[in-house]
Structures are given as C-alpha cells and as structure tokens.
C-alpha positions in Angstrom: -21.0 25.7 14.8 -23.6 26.0 12.2 -22.1 25.7 8.3 -25.2 27.5 6.7 -23.9 30.3 7.9 -23.0 32.7 4.6 -20.1 34.9 4.1 -20.7 38.1 2.1 -16.5 39.4 2.6 -13.7 38.0 3.9 -12.5 38.9 7.6 -9.8 41.2 7.8 -7.8 39.3 10.6 -6.2 36.6 9.0 -4.6 35.3 12.5 -7.4 32.6 11.8 -6.9 30.2 10.1 -9.5 30.0 7.2 -9.2 27.7 3.9 -5.3 26.3 6.0 -4.6 22.7 6.5 -4.6 21.0 9.9 -1.3 18.1 10.4 -1.6 16.6 13.1 1.8 15.2 14.7 2.7 12.8 15.3 3.0 12.9 19.1 -0.8 13.9 18.4 -2.4 12.3 21.8 -6.2 12.1 20.6 -6.0 8.6 18.5 -8.9 10.0 16.6 -7.1 12.8 15.0 -3.7 10.1 14.6 -1.8 10.8 10.8 -5.5 13.4 9.8 -5.0 16.3 7.5 -7.6 19.3 8.7 -9.6 21.9 6.1 -10.5 24.2 8.3 -13.6 25.9 7.3 -14.5 28.0 10.0 -11.9 29.5 12.2 -12.8 32.9 14.6 -12.9 34.1 18.0 -15.9 31.0 18.6 -13.9 27.9 17.9 -12.7 26.5 15.0 -14.4 23.6 12.3 -12.9 21.6 9.6 -12.9 18.6 7.6 -10.6 15.5 7.8 -10.0 14.9 4.7 -7.6 12.0 4.1 -9.3 9.2 6.4 -12.1 7.3 3.5 -15.3 6.0 5.1 -14.9 2.0 5.4 -17.1 0.0 3.3 -19.3 2.4 1.9 -18.8 4.4 -1.9 -20.5 7.4 -2.9 -23.6 6.0 -5.4 -24.7 3.5 -1.9 -24.8 6.9 0.6 -27.1 8.3 -2.7 -29.5 5.3 -2.4 -29.4 5.3 1.4 -29.9 8.9 1.3 -33.1 8.3 -0.6 -31.3 10.5 -3.5 -31.7 8.3 -6.3 -34.2 4.8 -5.9 -31.4 1.8 -6.0 -33.1 1.0 -9.6 -30.9 4.7 -11.2 -27.6 3.3 -9.4 -27.3 2.0 -13.5 -27.9 5.5 -14.8 -25.5 7.8 -13.2 -23.5 9.3 -14.7 -19.3 8.2 -14.7 -18.1 10.6 -12.2 -20.6 10.2 -9.3 -18.6 7.1 -8.7 -15.1 8.9 -8.3 -17.0 11.1 -5.4 -14.8 10.3 -2.2 -16.1 9.6 1.2 -14.2 10.9 3.6 -14.6 10.1 8.1 -14.7 14.1 8.3 -14.5 14.0 11.5 -16.2 12.5 15.1 -18.8 15.4 15.8 -22.4 14.8 13.7 -20.9 11.9 11.8 -24.6 11.0 10.6 -24.4 14.2 8.2 -22.8 14.5 5.2 -20.3 17.9 4.3 -19.4 18.3 1.2 -16.2 20.6 0.1 -16.0 21.7 -3.2 -15.1 23.8 -6.2 -16.7 27.3 -6.3 -18.2 26.8 -10.0 -21.3 25.2 -8.0 -22.9 28.0 -5.2 -26.5 27.4 -3.7 -27.9 30.3 -2.3 -28.0 30.6 1.7 -26.5 27.2 1.9 -23.1 27.4 0.3 -20.1 28.7 2.6 -17.5 29.5 0.4 -14.4 29.2 2.3 -11.0 30.7 1.1 -8.6 29.6 -2.7 -11.5 28.8 -5.5 -13.5 26.7 -2.1 -17.1 26.0 -0.5 -18.9 23.6 1.9 -22.1 23.0 1.1 -24.7 20.5 3.8 -27.5 20.4 1.7 -28.9 17.2 0.1 -29.8 19.6 -3.2 -26.0 19.3 -3.7 -26.1 15.4 -3.5 -29.2 15.5 -5.9 -27.0 18.0 -8.3 -24.4 15.3 -8.4 -26.5 12.2 -8.9 -28.0 14.3 -12.2 -24.3 15.5 -13.7 -25.0 19.0 -12.6 -22.4 19.1 -9.4 -19.1 20.9 -8.5 -16.2 19.7 -10.9 -14.6 18.7 -7.9 -16.0 16.6 -4.9 -14.9 15.0 -1.5 -18.4 13.8 0.8 -17.3 14.3 4.0 -19.7 11.8 7.1 -18.6 13.9 10.2 -16.6 17.0 11.0 -13.6 18.2 14.0 -15.2 20.8 15.9 -13.3 22.9 18.7 -14.4 25.6 21.3 -13.0 28.9 21.5 -9.4 28.6 22.1 -9.4 25.2 21.9 -7.3 25.0 18.3 -5.0 27.9 19.6 -4.0 25.9 22.4 -3.5 22.6 20.2 -1.5 24.2 18.5 0.8 25.4 20.8 0.9 23.2 22.5 3.1 21.0 19.0 -0.5 19.0 18.0 -0.2 20.4 15.1 1.4 22.3 11.5 -0.7 24.1 8.9 0.4 24.6 5.4 -1.7 26.3 2.7 -4.4 24.3 0.9 -5.0 22.9 -1.8 -6.9 20.9 -4.7 -4.8 18.3 -4.5 -4.8 18.2 -0.9 -8.5 18.4 -0.9 -9.9 16.4 -3.6 -6.9 14.2 -4.8 -7.2 10.8 -5.8 -4.8 9.3 -3.1 -6.3 9.9 -0.3 -3.3 7.5 2.2 -1.3 9.8 0.2 -2.0 13.1 1.1 -0.7 13.3 4.7 2.8 13.3 3.5 2.4 15.3 0.5 1.0 18.0 3.0 4.1 17.1 5.3 6.2 17.7 2.2 4.7 21.4 1.1 6.7 22.4 4.4 9.7 20.9 3.4 8.9 18.3 6.5 9.9 14.6 6.2 8.3 12.4 7.9 10.7 10.4 9.8 11.7 13.2 10.8 8.5 14.0 13.3 8.9 10.6 14.3 11.6 10.7 17.1 8.6 11.1 20.2 7.1 8.8 18.4 7.8 5.5 20.5 4.7 3.2 19.1 5.3 1.6 16.2 
C-alpha cells in the first residue's frame, strides 16, 4: 500500500480502524509484534498499514539519520535546531525497513505527499519533511519510523477475531510521547486493563 494517496474526505465506513491504536495481546504469536503498540494509518477492504510507535530503533538518532540520508552534511550537525534531537527514531515494522515514514501533527502538510489520517495526525514519507525538520520548519510533533506493518485483505480482521490485538483510541501522547517504554501500559490503561490481567495465558517469562 502506498501511503502517498491523497484522502480528500473520510470514508463513512467506521468499521475500519484508521487512526486507532492496536495493542498486541501477550499471546501474540508473531515475535516481531510482541508488546507492540501500532498506529493504524490506513485500513480498508484492501488491507491495512500501520506504524509501531513503541519500539525504538537501536543505535541511531534522528540527527545521525539526517546525515546518513544526506539531508544535511555532517559538518552542519552542530547547527541543527534544538528540537531536532528530540525526534524519536522507531522500528516502525518489518516491511520496507530501509524507508522512513514520519508520523506528525497536522500543522505541516506537503501537497500530494502528506496523508491526513485522523484527529490531526498525518503521515509523510518523503525527504522533504526531513529537510523541513532540519531547518526548524517542520511539524510541532513528529516521530520517524523505519519500516511499517502491513496486512493483506482480511488478515487484520482475522487476527483481531483470534484475540491477537486489542484496540483503543489514539492520542498524541501515545504517538509522540517521550516515554516510549511506557506507551504499551498507557494504552492498556485507556481500556481499563492491567497488564497483569492479560498475562495468564503467557507461559513464558
């Protein structure tokens, strides 16, 4: 699924989970999604696409990534605006892990590149947004995900029916909050669920 498609109006079919958070159940069979919190960017009869928002990418910072992608030369690192260092780099999912996807607030928009999702959250997957952030002209809130999670038609619905996922409403703290490790429990608390209540079927430490 290409996230570049422009959405002009929201579909009235709210059976789909666009703009919702998926919370992995402890019994999740796919290790790649263990204790994952996923923001769903697109969900339709054609499948689903989302970004894992609570798994940090190892050993790389956003400024380092700007240099690697040749958005800025290494010599300019010292001149970056202060807020650039606060942008978190996440492991967004197992699909296209070499590609960057920026989830961000709706105060930044690139015509034909930015996908508005829901409740003031957008997705942009072009270098232009990285350049804007590096100049201090980017969105007020942003996270950069390497890769994304994808589901074939009907696959996500089947996984939900098999108790693989819970879902809750998204909020900016769950997406952009600095406490990445605490997001999973925070999402469960929104549903009034304690992690310990879910752990009965998880027989491993």
